N, C-alpha and C positions, 0 to 999 in steps of 0.2 A: 557240443562245440567242435568244428570240424577241424579245426585250424591247430589243434591239440593233439591229434590221432599222431601218435609215434607209427614209424615205418614198420616195425612187429615188435609183437610183445616178448616181453621176456623176464625174468626173475629179478627183483630187485637186491643190490647188494646194500651192505649195512650203510657204505659210504653216501650211496643214492638216498634210503630212507634219511639219513642224518640232513641232507641236504634240503629235504622237503618239508623237514621240521622245523628245520633253519628259517626257513621260506615263509614257513605259517609263521612262525612267532614274529618276523618280520611285518608281516601283513597286522600281525595284533598287535604289535608296535605303534606302528602306524594308524590304527585307529579302525584299518579296514574289517575287521573280524572285533564280534564282541567275545565274552568269556565263554560262554555258553558254545559259541561257533567253533571258536577255536579248538575246546576242549574236545567237541565232536570231529575236526577234523584232523587233531594230532590223534587220538585214536583209532582213527581210521586210517593215517599214514602208517602206524605203528602195525595196524595189523594188513596191510595191503602186501601182497606176494609178488605180484607184477608191476610193472611200468604204467600197466594200464590202469589200475585199480587206483593211481595218482590223478588220473585225469579231471572225475569229478571234484577234485578237492580244492583244483585250482581255477577251473572256468571262469568263476566270476572273479579272479584278480587279473591283474596288470603282467602282460607277459615276462616282465624282468621277473618276478615273482616264481613262473613256472620253473623247477626243477628240469635239470637237464636230462634227467631219466624219462619225463615226457616230450619235450624240444628236439632234442638231437637223437638220432640213431647210434646204437650201438654200434663201434668199430666192426668193421666185416673182415674175417682175415682169419688166417690157421691161430689156433688157441698155442699160447705160449708154452715152451716144453715143460715137461715138470719141472721142478725146481729152480726155473729163472724167471725171477720178478719181473711182472706185467710192469711198462711204464705206459701211464696214459699220456694221451696227447694234451697241447694249450686246450681250455674253454673256449666257448665263445666271447669274445671280446678280450682273453688273454693273451699277451704277447711271448711268442715262442722263443727258447733259450738259445741261444745257439749251440753248436754241435759240440763245441768243444764243453761247455758247461752240462749238457744234458746227459752227455754220456761220463761224465766225472761222479764220484760219489757225492750226494749232498755233504755241502759246506755245515760246519757247525759254525754258525757267526758267533762271531764273540767267546769261542768257546776253547778252552783248553784242558790240559791235564787238571785236575781239581788239587791245586794247591792246600787246603786244608787238609786233603785226604794225604797228601804227600809229607806235611808236616806232622800231620797223626804218624803215619805210618813210620817216618824215623824217630821219632820221638820214641815211638812203641819198641822200635828193636835198636834201640840205643840202651833202652831201659834195660827191656829181655835179655838182650845179646851183648851189648857193645860195654856194661857197665861191669858187668860179674867178668868179662875178659879183661877189663883193663886190673879190676881188682885182683884177678888171679893171677895176674901177667902169665897165663899160658899164650904161648908165641903163635899156635894153633888157633885158638880161640882169637885173639886178635888179628890176623890173617883173614880167619873165614869173615870175620865181621867187617874188614875192611873191602873185601873183595865182594861182599854184599852191598857195602856203601857205592862201590865204585861200578857194579854193574848195574846194578837198580833207580838208585837215588839220585846220582850225578846226571846219568843221562835225561831221568823225567826231569829234572829241576833245570837244566839246562835247556830243554824243549820250553818248560812253563816261560821261562825267559826270555826265549827268542821269540815265541808268538807274543807275549805280551809287548814287546820292546815293536814288532812289525805294528800289531793294534795300535800302539799309541803312533805310529808312525802315518799311519794311513787314515788317522780320525785328525791328525794336524791341519790347520785351516792352511791354504794356499801360500798366503805370507810369509809363515814359518818352515815350509819345505825348502 
């Protein structure tokens, strides 16, 4: 099928191979492939070395199921410098993020410090260090334990609390704001 010919041949990445496997799974779920055909094409996709190896697997499937390794050319330009992360552009049908969002580190939506971990850590150090410091009455041990709590635990709990309050404020309906 001539329309599936990519601009050039290149080796597949794990991500591109995973996309092809996902599209084959979708074709199977839609009833376009029977079990044997799905297994055969999945095995062939796993063995494919280059993007052109995927072409025969998708020739008789709808265009929306054809992976980007076959339909989209590999970006042309200098390779990223060693140690710098490669930032892929948006795929067909995706909307590009604004410049401020794309340059910012990935936002961990709905996640902050692990409060269970902080509670465990605080309790662990209280049992291991705080109780002996209190029972011994040693000023040095009490001061060391207090400094630890102030330097490590108080800021972490404060950050977690502020993030929780911000999340709640962002999730409130407009009528409550």
